[in-house]
C-alpha positions, -999 to 999 in steps of 0.1 A, spaced: -65 -216 -244 -83 -186 -228 -85 -168 -262 -100 -199 -278 -125 -202 -250 -135 -166 -254 -140 -171 -291 -161 -200 -286 -182 -182 -261 -188 -154 -286 -198 -177 -314 -221 -197 -291 -237 -163 -279 -241 -153 -316 -257 -185 -324 -281 -184 -296 -291 -148 -305 -297 -157 -340 -318 -187 -329 -339 -166 -307 -344 -140 -333 -356 -166 -357 -382 -177 -331 -398 -143 -327 -429 -134 -348 -434 -96 -348 -472 -91 -352 -483 -56 -362 -516 -43 -349 -535 -12 -362 -546 9 -332 -583 18 -328 -595 14 -364 -593 -23 -372 -620 -38 -350 -631 -66 -351 -601 -78 -371 -577 -64 -345 -589 -52 -311 -567 -35 -285 -568 -12 -255 -538 12 -256 -517 -16 -270 -529 -41 -244 -555 -68 -242 -550 -79 -277 -578 -98 -294 -599 -97 -326 -605 -121 -356 -569 -118 -370 -552 -116 -337 -569 -148 -324 -561 -166 -357 -524 -155 -355 -523 -166 -318 -539 -199 -327 -514 -206 -355 -485 -202 -331 -501 -219 -302 -479 -247 -286 -451 -239 -310 -416 -228 -306 -425 -194 -319 -432 -163 -296 -455 -135 -307 -443 -100 -300 -471 -73 -306 -465 -39 -322 -495 -15 -320 -493 17 -342 -517 41 -358 -525 30 -394 -503 53 -414 -474 48 -389 -477 11 -392 -476 11 -430 -445 34 -429 -429 13 -405 -435 -20 -425 -425 -2 -458 -392 7 -442 -386 -30 -433 -402 -34 -400 -391 -60 -375 -378 -94 -388 -404 -120 -396 -433 -96 -392 -469 -105 -399 -501 -86 -401 -532 -89 -424 -538 -76 -459 -554 -81 -492 -544 -79 -530 -571 -51 -532 -553 -28 -507 -520 -25 -525 -487 -15 -509 -470 -35 -484 -503 -52 -472 -506 -69 -506 -471 -80 -515 -467 -113 -496 -497 -130 -485 -507 -164 -471 -516 -191 -495 -553 -191 -486 -576 -163 -474 -589 -160 -439 -620 -141 -444 -643 -126 -470 -649 -89 -467 -683 -72 -477 -689 -35 -478 -722 -18 -468 -736 17 -471 -749 30 -439 -777 58 -438 -799 73 -412 -834 59 -410 -847 95 -410 -850 107 -446 -838 74 -459 -830 68 -495 -826 36 -516 -793 29 -531 -796 21 -568 -759 26 -581 -737 57 -576 -762 79 -597 -785 76 -567 -757 91 -546 -751 121 -567 -745 153 -546 -744 133 -515 -715 131 -490 -697 97 -485 -683 93 -450 -649 75 -449 -623 68 -423 -591 87 -423 -561 67 -436 -579 41 -456 -579 41 -494 -610 32 -514 -599 29 -550 -632 18 -563 -649 50 -549 -622 72 -560 -634 80 -596 -668 91 -583 -651 114 -557 -628 128 -584 -655 134 -610 -676 152 -584 -705 126 -581 -700 125 -544 -679 145 -518 -657 124 -494 -661 133 -458 -631 120 -438 -635 112 -400 -612 99 -374 -632 71 -360 -666 52 -360 -683 74 -334 -677 104 -356 -689 85 -387 -722 74 -372 -726 110 -358 -723 126 -393 -749 103 -407 -774 108 -380 -770 146 -381 -774 148 -418 -801 123 -427 -806 117 -464 -774 138 -473 -746 115 -462 -738 77 -462 -710 59 -443 -691 33 -464 -674 5 -445 -669 -32 -441 -702 -48 -429 -684 -67 -401 -669 -34 -388 -702 -17 -389 -719 -43 -369 -691 -46 -344 -688 -9 -338 -726 -3 -336 -726 -28 -308 -695 -13 -291 -709 22 -291 -743 11 -278 -761 24 -309 -795 10 -320 -793 -8 -354 -829 2 -359 -819 39 -363 -799 31 -393 -804 15 -428 -776 -7 -441 -775 -16 -478 -751 -38 -497 -724 -19 -516 -709 -47 -536 -718 -32 -569 -693 -5 -561 -668 -23 -539 -669 -60 -548 -664 -85 -520 -628 -96 -516 -607 -119 -495 -583 -109 -468 -551 -128 -460 -523 -129 -435 -496 -106 -448 -459 -113 -443 -426 -96 -445 -407 -102 -478 -378 -113 -458 -398 -137 -436 -379 -171 -434 -394 -196 -457 -398 -223 -430 -418 -199 -409 -441 -190 -438 -445 -227 -447 -454 -234 -410 -480 -207 -410 -496 -218 -442 -497 -255 -429 -513 -243 -397 -539 -222 -415 -550 -251 -437 -554 -274 -407 -574 -248 -390 -596 -244 -421 -602 -281 -423 -609 -286 -386 -633 -255 -384 -612 -236 -361 -610 -205 -384 -648 -203 -388 -651 -207 -350 -628 -178 -344 -647 -157 -369 -680 -166 -354 -670 -151 -321 -669 -116 -337 -695 -116 -365 
C-alpha cells in the first residue's frame, strides 16, 4: 500500500507541475531599444504598448505572465533556440526569423517610418536619389531590408549606433549630411524621453522606401493551441471594445 501511495503522490505531483507549466506565459521583452512598444528599467517596471496589451489579454485569467528581458540579439537567439514554453513577444511578417513565423490573427498596430534630420542645413527628401552620398543612422541589431540595396550599391552609408541618444546626437552634429531612419512612434517617444526639442529636427515620411506595415503578437511554434485561441479571442474583444486603441493612445 505504501508503494501505491508513493506512486500516486508522484503522479499527482507530475500532473500539478504540468498544469502549472501550462498556466505560465513567458513574455519576452527587448531591453532598452523597443520603446514605446516595450519599456523597462533594468528588467523592472514593465510597461509599453505591447506590454500593456499582453497584460490586458491575460487580466483576470488563469494565466500568469513571467517576464524575460534581454538585449535584442540575445532575445532572438534565445527564441530561435526554443525559448521558454508558451513564449510570446511581438513581431511582423516584414521582420523575418522567429518574430515572423507564428503571429496573432489580427495586427495590434500599424508602423510608419520617418526620416529625421537636423533643422540646420535641412534638405528635402525626394526619394533615395536625394540621399545620395549621405549617411543613414540606424540602430544596432535591427535589420532594414528595404534600405539594404541602397547601402550595398553605395547610394548611402549606414552608420550604426547603440541607442536613440547617439542617433539624435549624430544627426545634430552632422546637419545636412546624415539622417536617422526609425519608426515614427519611437522617434516621438524618445525625443520626449530625452528632453529634446522637436523644433530642432525635421521629420519626413519615409514610406516610399519602407512601406507602412502591421505588427502582431508573436508566439512560440509550440504554444498550446488553446492558449493561442484564447489570446486571439481576447485581442478581438479588445479591438471591438476600443481597449486596444486606448492602450496605444497612452503612448503615441
